[in-house]
ZAKOL-787399 format. One record per residue: residue in three letters; x, y, z of N, C-alpha, C, O in turn; residue number from 1. Coordinates in steps of 0.1 Angstrom, whole numbers, plus 2048, in hexadecimal, padded with zeros to 3 digits. Atoms other than C-alpha are relative to their C-alpha. Example, Ala and Ser with C-alpha at 12.3 -4.5 7.8 and 13.67 -1.06 7.14 Angstrom:
<atoms>
- timar n_px n_py n_pz ca_px ca_py ca_pz c_px c_py c_pz o_px o_py o_pz doba
- Ala 809 7F4 800 87B 7D3 84E 809 80C 800 813 80C 807 1
- Ser 7F7 7F5 800 889 7F5 847 7F8 80B 808 7FD 816 809 2
</atoms>
This chain:
<atoms>
- timar n_px n_py n_pz ca_px ca_py ca_pz c_px c_py c_pz o_px o_py o_pz doba
- Unk 7F2 7FD 804 258 5FF 884 804 80E 804 7FC 817 805 1
- Unk 7FB 7F2 7FD 26E 61C 88F 80E 801 7FD 814 7F6 7F9 2
- Unk 7F2 7FE 803 290 62B 889 808 803 80D 802 809 816 3
- Unk 7F8 7FD 7F4 2AC 62C 8A2 80E 803 7FA 814 7FC 7F2 4
- Unk 7F2 7FC 805 2CE 63E 89D 80B 7F8 807 809 7F4 813 5
- Unk 7F5 806 7FA 2EF 62E 8A3 80C 808 7FD 80E 80F 7F3 6
- Unk 7F3 7F9 802 311 63E 8A8 808 7F7 7F6 806 7EC 7F4 7
- Unk 7F8 807 80A 32C 634 88F 805 7F3 805 804 7E9 7FE 8
- Unk 7FA 80C 7FA 33D 61B 8A6 7F5 7F5 802 7F7 7E9 800 9
- Unk 80B 80A 7FF 31B 60A 8AE 7FC 7FA 7F3 7FA 7EE 7F2 10
- Unk 804 804 80D 311 609 88A 80A 7F6 7FA 806 7EB 7F5 11
- Unk 7F6 809 806 332 5F9 87F 801 7F3 808 803 7E9 802 12
- Unk 800 80C 7F8 332 5E0 89C 7F5 7F6 7FC 7F8 7EA 7FA 13
- Unk 80B 808 804 310 5D3 892 802 7FA 7F2 800 7EE 7F0 14
- Unk 7FF 804 80E 317 5D2 86D 80C 7F6 7FE 80B 7ED 7F5 15
- Unk 7F4 809 802 339 5C1 871 7FD 7F2 806 802 7E8 801 16
- Unk 803 80D 7FA 32B 5A5 888 7F6 7F9 7F8 7F7 7ED 7F5 17
- Unk 80B 806 808 30B 59F 874 7FE 808 7F3 7F8 813 7F4 18
- Unk 801 7F8 80C 30D 5AB 850 7F1 804 7FD 7E8 7FB 7FE 19
- Unk 80E 7FB 803 2EE 5C0 847 800 806 7F2 80A 80B 7ED 20
- Unk 802 7F9 80C 2E0 5CE 827 7FF 80F 804 7F6 813 80B 21
- Unk 800 7F1 7FD 2E8 5F4 829 7F7 807 7F6 7F8 806 7EA 22
- Unk 80A 7F8 808 2CC 60B 81D 804 80E 801 809 813 80C 23
- Unk 7FD 7F1 800 2D1 62F 814 7F2 807 7FF 7EA 803 7F7 24
- Unk 80C 7F8 800 2B5 648 81B 803 80E 7FD 80C 814 804 25
- Unk 7FF 7F2 803 2B3 66A 80B 7F7 808 809 7EB 805 809 26
- Unk 808 7F8 7F7 2A7 683 824 802 80F 7FC 80D 813 7FA 27
- Unk 7FF 7F1 803 29F 6A8 81D 7FD 807 80D 7F2 806 813 28
- Unk 802 7F9 7F4 2A3 6BE 83B 7F7 80C 7FE 7F4 810 7F2 29
- Unk 809 7F5 801 28C 6DB 843 806 80C 7F9 7FF 815 7F3 30
- Unk 7F9 7F4 806 2A6 6F4 836 803 7FD 7F1 809 805 7EA 31
- Unk 7FF 803 80F 2A5 6E3 813 80C 7F8 7FD 80E 7F4 7F1 32
- Unk 7F4 808 803 2C6 6D0 816 7FD 7F1 800 7F7 7EC 80A 33
- Unk 803 80E 800 2C3 6AC 80B 80E 7F9 802 818 7FE 7FF 34
- Unk 7F4 808 7FD 2DB 691 815 7FC 7F1 802 7F0 7EE 801 35
- Unk 802 80F 7FF 2DF 66B 81A 803 7FC 80F 80C 801 815 36
- Unk 7FE 806 7F4 2DC 658 83A 800 7F1 7FE 7F7 7EB 7F6 37
- Unk 7FF 80F 802 2E7 633 83B 7FB 7F9 80C 7FC 7FD 818 38
- Unk 806 808 7F6 2D6 618 84F 7FD 7F2 7FC 800 7EE 7F0 39
- Unk 804 80E 803 2CA 5F4 851 7F4 7FC 808 7F1 802 813 40
- Unk 80C 806 7F9 2AA 5E1 85B 805 7F4 809 80C 7EC 804 41
- Unk 7FD 80C 7F8 2AC 5C9 878 7F4 7FE 80A 7F1 807 812 42
- Unk 80C 804 7F7 28D 5B9 889 7F7 80C 802 7F3 80F 80D 43
- Unk 80A 7F6 800 275 5D5 880 805 80E 804 7FD 817 806 44
- Unk 7FB 7F3 7FD 28C 5F2 888 80A 804 7F5 812 7FC 7F1 45
- Unk 7F6 7FB 809 29F 608 870 80B 807 808 808 812 80E 46
- Unk 7F5 7FA 7F9 2C1 60F 87F 808 809 7F6 80C 804 7EC 47
- Unk 7F9 7F7 80A 2D2 62D 86F 80D 806 807 80D 809 813 48
- Unk 7F4 7F9 7FC 2F5 63C 871 7FD 80E 803 7F7 815 7FA 49
- Unk 804 7F3 7FC 2F2 65C 884 80A 80B 7F9 810 812 800 50
- Unk 7F8 7F6 808 303 670 868 7F8 804 7F4 7F0 7FB 7EF 51
- Unk 808 7FB 80C 2F5 685 84B 80A 804 7F6 813 80B 7F8 52
- Unk 7F7 7FE 80B 307 685 82A 7FA 809 7F5 7F3 803 7EC 53
- Unk 805 7F8 80B 2FE 6A3 814 809 801 7F5 814 7FA 7F5 54
- Unk 7F7 7FD 80C 30D 6AE 7F3 80C 808 806 80B 80E 810 55
- Unk 7F4 7F8 7FC 330 6BD 7F5 7FD 80F 801 803 815 80A 56
- Unk 803 7F2 800 321 6DF 7EE 7F9 804 80D 7F9 810 811 57
- Unk 808 7FD 7F5 30B 6DD 80D 807 7FC 80E 801 7FE 818 58
- Unk 7F9 805 7F4 324 6CE 826 802 80B 80A 800 809 816 59
- Unk 7FD 7F5 7F7 32E 6F0 835 7F3 804 807 7F3 807 813 60
- Unk 80D 7FC 7FA 309 6F9 83B 7FC 7F6 80B 7F7 7FA 816 61
- Unk 804 80A 7F6 303 6D8 84D 80A 801 80D 805 800 818 62
- Unk 7F7 7FF 7F4 322 6DD 863 7FD 80D 808 800 80D 814 63
- Unk 804 7F5 7F8 314 6FF 86D 7F3 7FF 807 7EF 807 80F 64
- Unk 80D 803 7F9 2F3 6F0 878 803 7FB 80E 80D 7F6 811 65
- Unk 7FF 806 7F3 2ED 6E8 89C 7FF 7F1 800 7F6 7EC 7FA 66
- Unk 7FF 80E 801 2F6 6C4 8A1 7F3 7F9 805 7EE 7F0 7FF 67
- Unk 80C 806 7F9 2D8 6BD 8B8 7F3 802 7F7 7EA 7FA 7F7 68
- Unk 80C 7FE 809 2BF 6CD 89F 801 7F6 7F4 7F7 7F1 7F0 69
- Unk 7FF 809 80B 2CD 6B8 883 7FC 7F2 805 7F5 7EB 7FE 70
- Unk 803 80D 7FA 2CB 699 899 7F1 7FE 802 7EC 7F3 7FE 71
- Unk 80F 801 7FD 2A7 6A0 8A3 7F9 7FF 7F2 7EF 7F8 7F1 72
- Unk 807 800 80D 29D 6A7 87F 801 7F2 7F9 7F8 7ED 7F3 73
- Unk 7FD 80D 806 2AD 687 872 7F7 7F5 807 7F1 7ED 800 74
- Unk 808 80A 7F8 29C 672 88E 7F1 801 7FC 7EB 7F7 7FA 75
- Unk 80E 7FF 803 27A 681 887 7FD 7FC 7F2 7F3 7F5 7F0 76
- Unk 803 803 80E 27C 67E 861 801 7F1 7FD 7F9 7EB 7F6 77
- Unk 7FE 80E 802 28A 65B 862 7F5 7F7 806 7F0 7ED 800 78
- Unk 80B 807 7FA 26F 64F 87A 7F3 801 7F9 7EC 7F7 7F7 79
- Unk 80C 7FE 809 254 65E 865 801 7F7 7F4 7F7 7F1 7F0 80
- Unk 7FE 808 80C 262 64E 846 7FE 7F1 802 7F7 7EA 7FB 81
- Unk 801 80E 7FD 265 62C 856 7F2 7FC 803 7ED 7F2 7FF 82
- Unk 80E 803 7FD 242 62E 864 7F7 800 7F4 7EF 7F7 7F2 83
- Unk 808 7FF 80D 233 638 842 803 7F4 7F7 7F9 7EE 7F1 84
- Unk 7FC 80B 808 246 61C 830 7F9 7F3 806 7F4 7EB 7FF 85
- Unk 806 80B 7F9 23A 603 84A 7F1 7FF 7FE 7EC 7F4 7FC 86
- Unk 80E 7FF 802 216 60E 846 7FD 7FC 7F2 7F3 7F5 7EF 87
- Unk 802 803 80E 219 60C 820 801 7F1 7FD 7F9 7EC 7F5 88
- Unk 7FE 80E 803 225 5E8 821 7FA 7F8 80B 7FD 7EC 80C 89
- Unk 807 807 7F5 210 5DF 840 80A 7F8 808 808 7EC 80B 90
- Unk 7F5 806 7F8 22F 5D7 855 7FE 802 80F 805 7FC 817 91
- Unk 802 7FD 7F1 221 5E4 876 7F7 7F5 806 7F4 7F5 811 92
</atoms>
């Protein structure tokens, strides 16, 4: 299993054609800001919306972060989380 990001339009296109159960994942970034990432499982892949939703108090800090650094961190953390869950439930 692995994680793959989708842009908003891709995410919505898939979900609108074939309804999926949407999962929310809480991710804590290296700078200590926690937030939610939404996604769904499909054929052994966790597809996630390439957006990070922190608390209202932390939105400005996230907006000041480098977009590519945030993207890289989300990709790394979500792939690690998916891999660990798959191992725990013997899904690999």
